[in-house]
N, C-alpha and C positions, 0 to 999 in steps of 0.2 A: 195462493202460491205466487202471486205477482210480486209481493214485497221481496221475498228471498230471491226470486229470479232477477229483480232489479239490482239487488245488493251484489249478487254474484257477478252480474254483468258489469256493474261499475268497478268491482274489484279487478275483473279481467281487463277492462279498458284502461284503468289506471296503471296496471302493471305493464300493459302493452305500450303505453305512450312513453317514449324516452325523454330524458331531460327534465323530469318533474322533481327530482331529488334536489334538496337545498344544498348549495355549495357551502362547505364549511371553511372557515379561515384556517390556513395552514402554512407552514414553512415549506418551501420548494425543495426538490432534491439538491439543487445547487447550494441552497442555504445549509442543508444538512451536511453536504460535502465540505463546505467551509468550516462548519463546526468540527467535522472529523479531522480536517487538516490542522485545526487549532488544538484539539483536545485528545485525539486518538493516541493513546500511550504507545501502541506499537509503531505508529508512524513517527512519533516524537523520538522513540529509540533509534529509528533509522536516521533521523535528522542529526542525531548526535555524532554519527559517523562523519558527517561533513565537518563539524567542529574539530573532531579528532584529526581528520586529514589536514585541516588548516594548521593545527599545532605541529604535526609532523613535517609539513612543508616549511614552517618557520625554523624548525630544528635542523632540517636538511641543509640549510644555508650556513650553519654555524661552522666556523673554521676551528681547527685544533688550537687549544689554548697553550701559550708558552708555559714552561715548567721552571720554577725557581727553586733552587736548592741551596741550603746553608748548613754549615757544620762547624763545630768548635770543640777542642779538647784541651785539657790541662792535666799535668802530671809531672812525675820525676823519673824520666827514663834513665837507664844506667849511664853514668858518666856526666850527669847534669844535676844541677840543683833545682831545675825547673824548666818546663817546656810548655809552650802554648801554641796551639794550632787553630787557625781560622780559615775557612774556605767558603766561597759562594760561587754559584754558577747558574746559568740560564740556558734552556734548550727550547727549540722551536721545531715542530714537525711540519714539513712542507709537503702537502699532498701533491702527487704527480698524476699524470694521465687524465686530468680533467675530472677527478672524482667528485668534487663539490658540484659543478654544473650538472653532472649526471645524477647525483642524488636529488638535486632540485627537480630535475626533469621527471624522475620516478615519482617524487612526492606530488608534483603537479598533476600527473596522470591519475594518481590515487585520489586526489581531491575531485577531479572531474568525474572519476568513476563513482565516488560516493554520491555526487549530485545526480548522476544518471540513475543510480540505484534508488535514490529517493523519488525521482520522477517516476520510475517504474512502479514503486509501491503506491504512489498517488494514482497512477493509471489503474491498477488493480482495485484500489479503494473506491475510485469513481464508479467502476463497474459494479462493485458489491453494493454501494449505496443506491445506485439507480435500479438495480435488479430487485433489491429488497424493498425499495420504495414502491416499485411497480406491483409487487406482491401485496404490500400493505394496502395500496389503493384498490387493488382488485378485490381483496377480502372485504374492504369497506363497501364497495359497490355491490357485491353479493349480499352483504348483510342488509343493505337498504332495500334491495329487491325482495328478499325473503320477509323482512319486517313489514313492508307495505302489504304483501299478500297476507301475512299473519294478522295484521290489523283488520283487513277486510273479512277474513274468515271469522274472527272474533265477533264482529258486528253481525255477520250473517248467522252465526251460531246463536247469539242472543235472541235474534228475531225468530229463528227456527224453534228454539226451546219454547218460546211463548206460543207459537202457533201449534206446536205439538200438544201443549197443555190445553189449548182451546179446541183441539181436534181438527185443526185446519191443515195439518201436515203430518206425514208419516214419521214414525220414530226413526226409520231408516235414514231419512235425510239428515236428521240431527247426528246420527252415528257416523254418517259419511263425512260430515263436516268436522266431527271430533277427530276422526282418523287423519284428515288432511291437516288439521291444526297441530296434532301431535307430530306429524311428519315434518312440517315446517319448523316446529320448535326444535326438533333434533337437528335439522339443517342449520338453524340459527346458532345453536350451541357450538356445533362443530366449526362454523365459520368464525364465530367470535373468538374461539380458542386459537385458531390459526392467525387471526388478525392480531391478537395480543402477542403471539410468538413473533410475528413479523415486526411488530412495534418494538419489542424488546431487542431484537436483532439490530434494528436501526439505531436504537439507543446505544448499544454496544459499539457499533461502528463509529458513531458520532462522538464517542468518548463520554457519554452521559451516564450518570449513576442511577437515574430513575427513568423508566420507560414513559412515565407520565409527562416528562418534558417534551416528548415527541407529539406534536400537534396532529389533529385529525388530517388525513390526506386531502389534497386538492385534486379533484378530477376535472378534466377538460378535454378538448379535442386532441386527437393524436397529432404529434408533430410529424413532419415528413422529411426524409433524407433527400436533399436536393442535389447531391453529388452522385455521379454515376460510378460504376464499379472501377473503371480504369483510373479515375481521379482519386478514389479512395485508396487503391493499391499504391499509386504513386505517392500519396500523402503518407501512407503508413511507413514506407521505406525512408521517408525524410524525417519522420518525427517519432518513431518508436524508440523509447528509451532503452529497452533491452538490446536492440540492435546497436545503439550508440555505446552501451556498456560493453558489448562484446568487442567492438572496435577499440575501445579504450583499454581493455584488458590486453589486447594484442599489442597496442602501442606501449603499454607499460611493460610487457614482457620483453619487448625489444630494448627498452631503456634499461631494464634490469640486467639483460644480457651484456649490454655495453658497460654497465657499472661493474658487473662481476669480472669482466675482462680487465677493466681498469684497476680493480682491487687486487688483481693478481700481480700487479706491478708494485715494486717496493716504494715506500715513501722515504724521503730524505730528512734526517734530523740534524740540525745545526746546533752546536753547543759552544759556549764560552764560559770560562771559569777563572777565578782568582784564588790563590792559596798563599797564606803567610804562615811561616814557622818562626817562632821566637824562642831561642834556647839560651840558658845560662849554665856555664860549666864551673865546677867547684875548685877546691884548694889544690888539686893535683897540678895545677898550673903554677903554683908558687904562692909566696906571701908578700904582702906590702911591707915597706920599712917599719911600719907600726905593728907588724906581726899579724895583720889581718889577711886571711886567704884572698888571693886574687880571683876575681870573678870575670870570666870572659862572656860577653854577650854576643849572640849571633842572630841575624834575622835574614830569612830567605823569602823573597817574593816571587811567586810563580804565576804567570798568565798562560792559560791553555785555551786552544781553539780546536774544535773537532767536527767531523762529519761522520754520521752514522747511517749506514745502508744495510738493511737486513739481507741475509743470504738465504735463499730458499729455492726449491725446484720449480719448474714450470707448471707442475700439477697442483700448485697450492690452492687454486680456486676453480678447478675444473668441475667440481660437483655443482657449484652454484651456477656456472655457465650452462651446464647441461640442463639443470632445472629450469632456467630462464628460457632456453630454447624450446623445451617441452611445453611450457606454459604458453609461449607465443604460438606454437603450432596448434595447441588445443583451442586457443582463442580464435585463431584463423578458421578452424573447422566450425566452431560455434557460429561465427559471423556468417560463413557461407551457408550453414544450415538455416539460419534465420532469414537470410536474403531470399532463399528459395521457398521457405515455408510461410513467411508472413503474407505474401500475395495470395497464397492458397487459403490461409486462415481468413483473410478478408473476404475472399470469394465465398467460402462456406458460410460466414456470417451474413453476407449479402443475400445468398439464396434463402437462408432461414428467414431473414427479415422480409424479403419480397413475397415469399410464399405465405408467411403469416399475415401480411397486410392484405393480400388477395383473399385469403380465407375470411378475414374479419370483414372486409368490405362486402363479400357475398352474404355473410350472416347478417350484417347490420342493415344492408340495403335491400336484400331480397328475402332471405329466409325468415327473418324476424317480422318483416311486414306481412308476409304471407301467413305466418302463424297467427298474427293478430286478426287478419281477415278470416281465417278459418274459425277462430274463436267466435267472431261476430256471427258467422253462419250457424254455428252450433247453438249460440244463444238465441238466435231467431227461431230456430226449430224447436228449442226448448220452450220458448214463450208460446209457441203455437201448440204445445202439447205433443209434438212429434218425437221428442227425445226426453230422456230421463236426466235428473240432476247428476247422476254418475257420469253421463256423457260429457256434461259441461265441466265437471271437475277433472276428468281425464284430459280434456283439451286444455284446461287451465294449467294442468301439470306439464303438458307438452310445451306450452308457451313459456312456463317458468324454466324448464330445461333448456329451451332455446335461448332465453335471455342469459342464463348462466353460461351457456356455451359461447355466447357473444362476448361475455366478460373474459372467459378463458382465451378466446382468440385475440382480444385486445391486449391481454397480458402477454401473449406470445409475441405480439408486435413490439411491445415495449421491451421485452427481454431481448428480442432480436436487435433492436436499436442499441441497447446497452452493450450487447456483444459486439456489434459492428463498431461502436465507438471504441471499445477496448481493443479490437483488432486493428483499427486504423491509428490508434494512439493519440487521439485528440477529440475535441468537440466536433460534432457533426453539423451544427447550425452556424 
């Protein structure tokens, strides 16, 4: 029985020692985020709003174009042998009440708002990438733990089968190992499925068409947040793009209100024109000495200058003014809500992160080490014939559960960091 005892012991010891897994080459979460910013179609759609706003800003500065009119007629009105008319005119609308600068101001706020909305989408995308990557890395770590134990079980099972055939071991030991091997196989299949799903989600976020383009995850020591809660809260109020967007909506509402008031005032249209009428009258005026009807020619030249001012009531644009006032008020309420809620959001994420880190440190530094020591004691008793193989396998299973719990705790820390980064609105390092 010493061979199988040694094999099981080595399996347990290997599983208990951290850091033996080979580190695989991988793109970092930052690299995946860069790919997402470059290729994510949803984010690219948001970026087009910036280009749209730039176009509207350019259009907002365009002045009303002058209008040129020309006309001409020819015919034979009563009493004439012919008449020709020609006229040409030009008109120019002059905007009043500063409409053009106000349009430009509204468009400038819209451009800044589009940029803030883009930054807000990047903030959310950064969280999604980091959270999904943490899940991807956790599943990979779970898979490595289970596969190492699985390999050890397979080696032990082969040795046990041979010993059973030789009569040196009971068939029960073989059957116990078969059960444990089947148990770990079921775990491995479930973990592999979740890992592939996390990989596909990362590919989607990064704008990739094939999940195989996502490299195996890189695992390493946990990063630590070096800023305290007060610093993070202050930082969040300074750089959260959704707070900036709310303020821009308020400012744009004020600008739209001023523009609506200006548009309620009439513009002035200046016009100038020239008209020429050329007429010829027939024989009613007499005959020449040669008997040819006398033709009288007449030409009139007329120059006109005019000013046009529309007449309308004071209520012409009241609806747009009321709408702008309501939008401004709503944006003010939104900004006040964010100013109050963002520090609390940061505090909630901070508590989650610190609690998760404490739990992970306890599991990693205390519980996991004690579980390894407990297994060593069980193994020693087993080698002395004081315990059964079932006792060793049960303790092996508890160690496995503890290691998986440590992975879960590590994942919670990484999720907490991602959530804290999202709440603060920027990088934590």
